[in-house]
C-alpha positions as CSV (number, residue, x, y, z in Angstrom):
1,X,0.0,0.0,0.0
2,X,1.4,3.4,-1.0
3,X,1.1,6.1,1.5
4,X,0.1,9.5,0.0
5,X,2.8,12.1,-0.5
6,X,2.4,15.6,0.9
7,X,3.4,18.2,-1.8
8,X,3.6,22.0,-1.3
9,X,5.1,24.5,-3.6
10,X,6.6,27.9,-2.5
11,X,8.2,30.9,-4.3
12,X,7.8,31.8,-7.9
13,X,6.6,29.3,-10.5
14,X,9.4,27.5,-12.3
15,X,9.9,28.9,-15.7
16,X,9.7,26.3,-18.4
17,X,12.8,26.3,-20.5
18,X,13.2,24.7,-23.8
19,X,15.2,21.6,-23.8
20,X,18.8,22.1,-25.0
21,X,21.2,19.2,-25.0
22,X,24.5,20.0,-23.2
23,X,23.3,22.9,-21.1
24,X,25.6,23.8,-18.3
25,X,23.6,23.1,-15.3
26,X,20.7,21.2,-13.7
27,X,17.1,22.3,-14.2
28,X,15.8,20.4,-11.1
29,X,17.9,19.9,-7.9
30,X,16.5,17.5,-5.4
31,X,17.8,17.5,-1.8
32,X,17.0,15.0,1.0
33,X,16.6,16.4,4.5
34,X,16.1,14.8,7.8
35,X,16.9,17.6,10.2
36,X,20.5,16.5,10.8
37,X,23.4,19.0,10.6
38,X,24.7,17.4,7.4
39,X,21.3,17.4,5.7
40,X,20.7,21.0,6.6
41,X,24.1,21.9,5.0
42,X,23.1,19.9,2.0
43,X,19.9,21.8,1.8
44,X,21.8,25.2,1.9
45,X,24.2,24.0,-0.7
46,X,21.4,22.8,-3.0
47,X,19.4,26.0,-2.5
48,X,22.4,28.1,-3.5
49,X,23.1,25.9,-6.5
50,X,19.5,26.0,-7.6
51,X,19.4,29.8,-7.3
52,X,22.6,30.3,-9.3
53,X,21.6,27.9,-12.0
54,X,17.9,29.3,-12.1
55,X,16.7,25.7,-11.4
56,X,13.8,24.4,-9.4
57,X,14.5,23.0,-5.9
58,X,12.7,19.9,-4.6
59,X,13.2,19.2,-0.8
60,X,12.3,15.8,0.3
61,X,11.7,14.8,4.0
62,X,11.3,11.2,4.6
63,X,9.8,10.1,7.8
64,X,11.2,6.6,8.3
65,X,9.4,4.5,10.8
66,X,11.6,2.6,13.1
67,X,11.8,-1.2,12.7
68,X,10.8,-1.7,16.3
69,X,7.8,0.8,16.1
70,X,5.3,-2.1,16.3
71,X,6.9,-3.2,19.6
72,X,6.5,0.3,21.2
73,X,3.6,1.2,23.5
74,X,1.1,3.4,21.8
75,X,2.0,6.4,23.9
76,X,5.7,6.2,22.8
77,X,4.8,5.5,19.2
78,X,2.5,8.6,19.3
79,X,5.3,10.7,20.8
80,X,7.7,9.6,18.1
81,X,5.1,10.4,15.4
82,X,4.5,13.8,16.9
83,X,8.3,14.5,16.9
84,X,8.4,13.7,13.1
85,X,5.4,15.9,12.4
86,X,6.9,18.8,14.3
87,X,10.2,18.4,12.4
88,X,8.3,18.3,9.1
89,X,6.4,21.5,10.0
90,X,9.7,23.2,10.9
91,X,11.3,22.1,7.6
92,X,8.2,23.2,5.7
93,X,8.4,26.7,7.2
94,X,12.1,26.9,6.4
95,X,11.4,26.0,2.8
96,X,8.7,28.6,2.5
97,X,10.9,31.3,4.1
98,X,13.9,30.4,1.9
99,X,11.7,30.4,-1.3
100,X,10.5,33.9,-0.5
101,X,13.9,35.2,0.4
102,X,15.8,33.7,-2.6
103,X,13.0,34.0,-5.2
104,X,13.4,30.3,-5.8
105,X,10.7,27.8,-6.9
106,X,10.7,25.2,-4.1
107,X,8.6,22.1,-3.9
108,X,8.5,20.4,-0.4
109,X,7.6,16.7,-0.3
110,X,6.9,14.8,2.9
111,X,7.0,11.1,2.5
112,X,7.0,8.0,4.8
113,X,9.1,5.0,4.4
114,X,12.7,3.9,3.6
115,X,14.8,7.0,2.9
116,X,16.7,5.4,0.0
117,X,13.5,4.1,-1.7
118,X,11.6,7.3,-1.3
119,X,14.4,9.6,-2.4
120,X,14.9,7.4,-5.5
121,X,11.2,7.6,-6.3
122,X,11.1,11.3,-5.7
123,X,14.1,11.9,-8.0
124,X,12.5,9.8,-10.7
125,X,9.1,11.5,-10.4
126,X,10.5,15.1,-10.4
127,X,13.0,14.2,-13.2
128,X,15.9,15.5,-11.0
129,X,19.1,16.4,-12.8
130,X,21.1,16.3,-9.5
131,X,20.5,14.7,-6.1
132,X,22.1,16.3,-3.0
133,X,22.3,14.6,0.4
134,X,24.3,15.0,3.5
135,X,26.8,12.5,4.6
136,X,25.8,10.0,7.3
137,X,27.0,10.8,10.8
138,X,26.3,7.2,12.0
139,X,29.3,4.9,12.4
140,X,27.4,1.8,11.4
141,X,26.9,3.1,7.9
142,X,30.6,2.6,7.1
143,X,30.0,-1.1,7.2
144,X,26.4,-1.4,6.0
145,X,26.3,1.6,3.6
146,X,24.5,4.8,3.8
147,X,21.6,6.4,1.8
148,X,24.2,8.5,0.0
149,X,26.3,5.4,-0.9
150,X,23.2,3.5,-2.2
151,X,22.1,6.5,-4.3
152,X,25.5,6.8,-5.9
153,X,25.5,3.1,-6.7
154,X,22.1,3.5,-8.3
155,X,23.8,5.5,-11.0
156,X,20.6,7.3,-12.4
157,X,21.7,10.8,-11.5
158,X,24.7,12.8,-10.3
159,X,24.8,12.6,-6.6
160,X,26.5,15.2,-4.5
161,X,27.3,14.3,-0.9
162,X,27.9,17.3,1.4
163,X,30.0,16.6,4.6
């Protein structure tokens, strides 16, 4: 069962440009955010790049349910969900503010599920020319592989990993 995606757009409308093979920059920059320091740096970098290239920015927040969520008492699971909702609201407000300040067309997507799967789907759906993510700060990802590593290995789009 596919969970509906929340989509909001801020700032000016993206200007449709004629297709030209070999243009110098991306037309759609997608950035994955999760509230971490590295993802917020990635979002800042992506916004600056999109502004300089006159590209659209797609900001994707993926709320990943913990694997042990079904084992949590309802009160704890509700608190975790409330935290995710508050983070999404904060990120949504930042996107709106940034779009107005920079005069940048921004689309904010809020999805649920596995971060890699949802970012990959969002990049395909938005026809992203570039995917920007922050590097993982978790030590275990050096062994298992991070979302950034998995996106790079997919090989569908250029992926920029911001430290």
